C-alpha positions as CSV (number, residue, x, y, z in Angstrom):
1,M,-0.3,-0.1,-0.1
2,D,1.3,3.3,-0.9
3,P,2.6,5.3,2.2
4,T,0.6,8.4,1.5
5,R,-2.4,6.4,1.2
6,K,-1.7,5.2,4.8
7,R,-1.3,8.7,6.3
8,K,-4.6,9.6,5.3
9,I,-6.4,6.9,6.5
10,R,-4.8,6.7,10.1
11,L,-5.8,10.8,10.1
12,V,-9.4,10.1,9.2
13,V,-9.2,7.4,11.6
14,L,-7.8,9.5,14.3
15,L,-10.2,12.7,13.6
16,S,-13.2,10.3,13.4
17,V,-12.4,9.1,16.8
18,A,-11.7,12.6,18.0
19,V,-15.3,13.5,16.9
20,L,-16.7,10.8,18.7
21,L,-14.9,11.6,21.8
22,A,-15.9,15.2,21.7
23,T,-19.5,14.5,21.0
24,A,-19.9,11.9,24.2
25,L,-18.1,14.5,26.2
26,V,-21.2,17.5,25.2
27,Y,-23.9,14.6,25.8
28,V,-22.6,13.9,29.2
29,S,-22.1,17.4,30.4
30,F,-25.7,18.1,29.3
31,D,-27.2,14.9,30.4
32,T,-25.6,14.8,34.0
33,G,-26.7,18.2,34.7
34,R,-29.4,19.0,37.4
35,S,-30.4,21.9,38.9
36,Q,-29.4,23.3,42.3
37,L,-32.0,24.9,44.3
38,L,-32.0,26.5,48.0
39,P,-34.8,26.2,49.9
40,S,-36.9,30.0,49.3
41,E,-36.0,29.4,45.4
42,A,-37.8,25.6,45.7
43,L,-40.8,26.7,47.8
44,E,-41.4,29.4,45.1
45,Q,-40.9,27.5,42.0
46,R,-42.4,24.4,43.2
47,P,-40.7,22.3,40.9
48,S,-42.4,19.1,39.8
49,D,-39.0,17.3,38.5
50,A,-36.2,15.8,40.6
51,F,-33.5,18.9,41.5
52,E,-30.8,19.2,43.9
53,L,-31.4,20.9,46.9
54,G,-28.7,22.6,48.9
55,G,-28.5,24.7,52.6
56,T,-27.7,24.6,56.1
57,V,-28.8,21.7,58.6
58,V,-31.0,23.8,61.0
59,V,-29.6,23.1,64.7
60,G,-32.2,21.2,66.8
61,S,-33.4,19.7,63.0
62,V,-31.8,16.2,63.2
63,E,-33.9,13.1,64.0
64,E,-32.5,9.6,63.2
65,T,-35.2,6.7,63.4
66,G,-34.1,3.4,61.7
67,D,-32.8,4.1,58.4
68,E,-34.5,7.2,57.9
69,L,-33.1,10.5,58.6
70,R,-35.1,13.6,59.1
71,F,-33.9,16.8,59.2
72,A,-34.4,20.3,57.8
73,I,-32.4,23.1,55.4
74,K,-32.5,26.5,55.7
75,D,-31.2,28.8,53.1
76,P,-27.5,30.1,54.5
77,N,-28.6,33.6,54.0
78,G,-32.7,33.2,54.8
79,P,-35.3,32.0,57.0
80,A,-36.8,29.9,54.2
81,Q,-36.4,25.9,55.4
82,I,-37.5,22.9,53.7
83,P,-38.0,19.3,55.9
84,V,-36.2,16.5,54.4
85,E,-36.7,13.0,54.4
86,Y,-33.5,10.9,53.3
87,S,-32.2,7.3,53.5
88,G,-28.9,5.9,52.8
89,S,-25.6,6.7,53.7
90,V,-24.6,9.5,55.4
91,P,-21.5,11.2,54.8
92,D,-19.2,11.2,58.3
93,P,-18.9,15.2,58.3
94,F,-22.8,15.3,58.1
95,R,-23.8,17.3,61.3
96,E,-26.3,20.3,62.2
97,G,-24.8,23.8,60.9
98,R,-23.2,22.1,58.2
99,E,-24.0,22.7,54.4
100,V,-25.4,19.8,52.2
101,L,-26.5,18.8,49.1
102,V,-29.5,16.2,48.4
103,D,-31.1,15.5,45.1
104,G,-34.8,14.4,45.6
105,T,-38.0,15.8,44.6
106,L,-40.4,18.0,46.6
107,E,-43.6,16.1,47.6
108,G,-46.4,17.7,50.0
109,G,-44.2,20.8,51.1
110,R,-41.0,18.1,52.0
111,F,-38.2,17.6,50.3
112,V,-37.9,13.2,49.8
113,G,-34.1,12.7,49.1
114,E,-32.9,9.9,46.8
115,P,-31.0,7.2,49.0
116,N,-27.1,7.6,48.6
117,T,-27.3,11.1,47.4
118,M,-26.5,13.3,49.8
119,T,-22.9,15.4,49.9
120,T,-21.3,17.7,52.6
121,K,-19.8,21.1,52.2
122,C,-16.6,20.9,54.3
123,P,-16.4,24.4,56.0
124,S,-13.6,26.7,55.1
125,K,-10.4,26.5,56.9
126,F,-9.8,30.2,55.9
127,K,-11.5,33.1,57.2
128,A,-11.4,36.4,57.1
129,A,-9.6,38.0,59.7
130,E,-12.3,39.7,62.2
131,S,-11.3,43.6,62.7
């Protein structure tokens, strides 16, 4: 086979693979996106689809019964809060006052979390110096 033809075939194959990989990357990035809402936004919009609820665990709201965990999430900078029912693995840093993210749906004024979807945000070690 002619060396020039071999090079052209290799180039076409490599470009085809690159286009397929780029297409897969774009598809995956758009497919996995879920809207993240704070409690005030979720209460205003009343979304019917699954979404990610984020906020701070309300102090004194954590109740654990069997495999179910109940707590409330509030806006970090506001009074709005939503009760949450969650089952599944709970991250070690989970505690009152900590920021969390949970996937799930809003049902009858309460948020029902999908099992094993909770993540906790760690507090920053670096805080602004108080004057």
